[in-house]
C-alpha positions in Angstrom: 223.3 109.5 3.1 221.0 110.9 0.4 221.6 107.8 -1.7 220.0 105.5 0.8 217.0 107.5 1.8 213.9 106.2 0.2 211.5 108.2 -1.8 208.0 108.6 -0.4 205.5 106.6 -2.4 202.9 103.8 -2.0 204.3 100.8 -3.8 203.6 97.3 -2.6 200.5 95.3 -1.7 199.1 97.6 1.0 196.6 95.6 3.2 196.0 93.1 0.4 198.1 90.3 -1.1 201.1 90.9 -3.3 200.7 91.3 -7.0 202.9 89.5 -9.5 204.7 91.0 -12.5 207.4 89.9 -14.9 210.9 91.0 -14.0 212.2 94.2 -15.6 215.8 94.0 -16.8 216.5 90.7 -15.1 217.1 87.6 -17.1 214.9 84.7 -16.0 217.7 82.3 -16.2 219.8 84.4 -13.8 217.0 84.2 -11.3 216.8 80.5 -11.6 220.6 80.2 -11.2 220.5 82.5 -8.1 217.8 80.4 -6.5 219.6 77.1 -7.3 222.8 78.4 -5.7 221.1 79.6 -2.6 219.3 76.2 -2.3 222.4 74.1 -2.8 223.2 74.2 0.9 219.8 72.5 1.6 218.7 74.9 4.3 216.6 77.5 2.4 212.9 77.6 2.8 212.2 80.4 0.3 213.2 83.5 -1.6 211.0 86.4 -2.7 212.2 89.1 -5.0 210.2 92.3 -5.3 210.7 94.9 -8.0 208.8 98.2 -8.3 206.3 97.0 -5.6 205.4 93.6 -7.1 206.8 90.1 -6.7 208.8 89.2 -9.8 210.2 85.9 -8.6 209.7 83.5 -5.7 210.8 79.9 -5.0 210.3 77.6 -2.1 212.0 74.3 -0.9 211.2 71.6 1.6 213.6 70.1 4.1 213.6 68.7 7.6 212.4 72.0 9.1 210.2 73.5 6.3 207.6 72.9 3.7 207.9 74.4 0.2 204.9 76.7 0.8 204.7 80.5 0.4 202.5 80.5 3.6 205.2 78.7 5.7 206.3 80.7 8.8 210.0 80.8 9.4 211.8 81.8 12.6 213.1 85.4 12.2 216.0 85.2 14.6 217.5 88.7 14.7 215.9 89.9 11.5 213.1 90.5 14.0 215.1 93.5 15.4 214.2 95.5 12.3 210.5 94.8 12.9 211.1 96.0 16.5 212.6 99.2 15.1 209.4 99.6 13.1 207.3 99.2 16.3 209.3 102.1 17.9 208.9 104.0 14.6 205.1 103.6 14.8 205.0 104.8 18.4 207.2 107.7 17.4 204.9 108.5 14.5 201.8 108.5 16.8 203.6 110.9 19.2 203.8 108.5 22.0 207.6 108.7 22.6 210.7 110.6 21.4 213.9 109.0 20.4 215.9 111.0 23.0 213.6 110.1 25.8 215.3 108.4 28.7 214.4 104.7 28.8 214.0 105.2 32.5 211.0 107.4 31.9 209.1 104.2 30.8 211.1 101.4 32.4 212.9 101.8 35.7 216.7 101.0 35.8 216.2 98.8 38.8 214.1 96.5 36.6 215.8 96.9 33.3 219.4 96.9 34.5 220.1 99.8 32.1 222.0 102.8 33.1 219.8 105.9 34.0 221.3 107.9 31.1 220.2 105.3 28.4 217.9 106.7 25.8 215.6 105.0 23.3 218.1 106.1 20.6 220.9 104.3 22.4 218.9 101.1 22.5 218.1 101.4 18.8 221.8 101.8 17.9 223.3 99.2 20.2 225.1 101.8 22.2 223.4 101.5 25.6 226.3 100.0 27.5 224.2 96.9 28.1 222.3 95.1 30.9 222.6 92.0 32.9 218.9 91.4 33.0 218.4 89.3 29.9 216.1 86.9 28.1 217.4 83.8 26.4 218.0 83.8 22.6 215.3 83.0 20.1 214.4 79.3 20.0 215.4 77.4 16.9 212.6 75.9 14.7 211.6 72.3 15.4 211.8 69.6 12.8 208.6 68.7 11.0 206.7 66.1 13.0 207.8 67.4 16.4 204.5 67.7 18.2 205.7 68.7 21.6 203.6 71.6 23.0 205.3 75.0 23.1 207.2 76.1 26.2 206.0 79.0 28.3 207.2 82.5 27.4 210.7 83.4 28.5 211.1 86.0 31.3 214.0 88.2 32.1 216.7 86.8 34.3 219.6 88.5 36.1 223.1 87.3 35.2 226.4 88.0 36.9 228.4 88.7 33.7 227.7 89.6 30.1 227.5 87.0 27.4 230.6 85.5 26.1 232.5 87.9 23.9 230.9 91.0 25.4 233.3 93.9 26.3 234.7 94.3 29.8 232.2 96.2 32.0 229.2 95.4 29.7 226.0 96.0 31.7 228.1 97.3 34.6 230.4 100.2 33.9 230.2 101.1 30.2 228.5 104.5 29.8 225.7 105.0 27.3 226.7 106.3 24.0 230.4 105.4 24.2 230.6 102.0 22.6 228.8 99.9 20.0 228.2 96.3 20.9 225.7 94.2 19.0 223.6 92.4 21.6 219.8 91.8 21.7 219.6 91.7 25.5 219.4 95.5 25.9 217.2 96.0 22.9 214.7 93.5 24.3 213.8 96.1 26.9 212.4 98.3 24.3 209.3 96.0 24.5 208.8 97.3 28.0 209.3 100.9 26.9 206.6 100.4 24.2 204.2 98.9 26.8 204.5 101.9 29.1 204.6 104.5 26.3 201.5 103.2 24.4 199.5 101.7 27.3 199.4 98.4 25.5 201.6 95.3 25.9 204.1 95.3 23.0 202.5 92.2 21.5 199.1 93.8 21.2 200.6 97.1 20.0 202.7 95.4 17.3 199.9 93.3 16.0 197.3 96.1 15.9 199.4 99.1 14.9 202.1 97.6 12.6 201.3 94.0 11.5 197.6 94.5 10.7 198.0 97.8 8.9 200.7 96.3 6.8 198.4 93.4 5.8 200.8 90.7 6.9 199.2 87.4 6.2 201.4 84.9 8.0 203.0 86.6 11.0 203.0 85.7 14.7 205.4 85.3 17.6 206.8 82.1 19.0 205.0 81.3 22.3 208.4 81.3 24.0 208.9 84.9 22.8 205.9 86.3 24.6 206.3 86.8 28.4 203.6 86.9 31.1 203.0 90.6 30.5 202.4 90.0 26.8 205.6 91.7 25.9 207.6 90.2 23.1 211.2 89.3 22.7 212.0 92.5 20.8 215.0 91.3 18.9 213.5 88.1 17.5 211.1 85.2 17.9 208.8 86.2 15.0 207.3 83.4 12.9 206.7 84.8 9.4 206.6 84.0 5.7 209.2 85.3 3.2 206.4 87.3 1.6 205.7 89.1 4.9 209.4 89.8 5.5 209.4 91.4 2.1 206.7 93.8 3.2 209.0 95.2 5.8 211.6 96.0 3.2 209.0 97.6 0.9 207.7 99.8 3.8 211.2 101.3 4.2 211.7 101.6 0.5 208.4 103.5 0.4 209.8 106.0 3.0 207.3 104.7 5.5 204.1 105.0 3.5 201.7 102.1 3.3 198.2 101.7 2.0 197.8 105.4 1.2 199.0 106.7 4.6 202.3 107.5 6.4 202.5 104.4 8.6 206.0 105.4 9.8 207.2 109.0 9.8 209.6 109.6 6.9 212.1 111.2 9.3 212.2 108.0 11.4 212.8 105.9 8.3 215.6 108.2 7.2 217.2 108.0 10.6 216.8 104.2 10.7 218.9 103.8 7.6 221.5 106.5 8.3 224.8 105.4 9.9 224.9 105.8 13.7 227.8 107.7 15.2 229.6 104.6 16.6 229.1 102.2 13.7 228.7 103.4 10.1 227.1 100.1 9.2 224.3 100.3 11.7 221.2 102.4 11.9 218.1 101.8 14.1 218.3 98.0 14.4 219.0 97.8 10.7 222.3 96.9 9.1 223.7 99.2 6.5 226.4 98.6 3.9 227.9 102.1 3.5 231.3 100.9 4.8 231.2 97.6 2.8 230.2 95.2 5.5 229.1 92.9 2.7 231.9 93.7 0.2 230.2 92.3 -2.9 226.9 94.2 -2.4 225.9 97.8 -3.2 227.0 100.3 -0.6 223.5 101.9 -0.6 221.9 98.6 0.4 220.4 98.2 3.9 219.1 95.0 5.4 217.5 93.1 8.2 219.6 90.1 9.2 219.1 87.1 11.5 221.1 83.9 12.3 221.3 81.1 9.8 220.5 83.5 6.9 217.3 85.4 7.5 217.7 88.4 5.3 215.7 91.2 3.9 217.9 93.2 1.5 216.6 96.6 0.4 218.2 98.0 -2.8 217.0 101.6 -3.4 218.9 102.1 -6.6 217.3 99.1 -8.1 213.8 99.6 -6.5 214.1 96.0 -5.2 213.6 94.0 -2.0 214.9 90.5 -1.6 213.8 88.4 1.3 215.1 84.9 2.0 214.7 82.7 5.0 215.4 79.1 6.1 217.3 77.1 8.7 220.3 74.8 8.7 223.2 73.8 11.0 225.5 76.2 9.2 225.5 80.0 9.1 224.6 81.6 5.7 226.5 84.9 5.7 225.6 88.0 3.8 228.6 87.5 1.5 227.5 83.9 0.7 224.0 85.2 -0.1 225.4 87.9 -2.3 227.6 85.4 -4.2 224.3 84.0 -5.4 222.3 87.1 -5.7 224.7 89.7 -7.3 224.3 88.4 -10.9 220.6 89.2 -10.9 220.9 92.9 -10.4 220.0 94.9 -13.5 222.9 96.9 -15.0 
């Protein structure tokens, strides 16, 4: 996987605001056409394209759910999982946990519903075997003008069976490390692992040890995504701007360095974007493209992905990060996004 491992450098905005540069090797008209094609569905809020650590293009749109504003905070859906991976990476970098630690060291199976043999690595790679103690999915954004107060934070609830589509025995009899199944329910328990490992609720740890050092300017969690213990829905429920989502991609492109320091250990970054044993297209809560999950995109690309088209694409060979967010009634797939974006890549 040498072609996907990022070099170690300090590109990007650090703790400050992004700088803006002219694109290098990208025709301006191609950028305009890509944006227009993405926007044609009427559900995009924004797109930010970063090249060599600076924003070279951005565009924003208004619709029933968003304003055309670079400070607008979009709902992450599952693109938040890659931020959760970064939270684990920071705790790993600080020496507060190891990836092969048993989750039960920090979070008892009687509470989590996870098997005693589940490790942090299993939770990062969606190979834990599952749990029946789950939180609801991320709440969809509200339309503009909806002034209802936020609902209280969601707590874990025991269910009798796994979600629809889950494999037989999920959360009951599947042994850890034997099957990949993409499901945020088990990964959400990493928030509780972080709480015990760091001595801080995961919300506080995330905001103080990841978000603030990265200089994120428009980043918070949905109130529903914060439980009574101040632990977050690990796999989603972030409210953030496209610019701040692009910071995440740049951090990984930098090999974990940010603002002159190693924010995330380079070995963790390399592991996060290396194929896991049971799915070559999945790392540590990051999607990979080595087996062509998105057929029309570079195989060395890796990306954060959330429902309705929340994407942060990282393109090491092109020194680029592309972040796009929005919400609509239809799903925007990676293939659809790349139909629009592929023509902008420099030769």
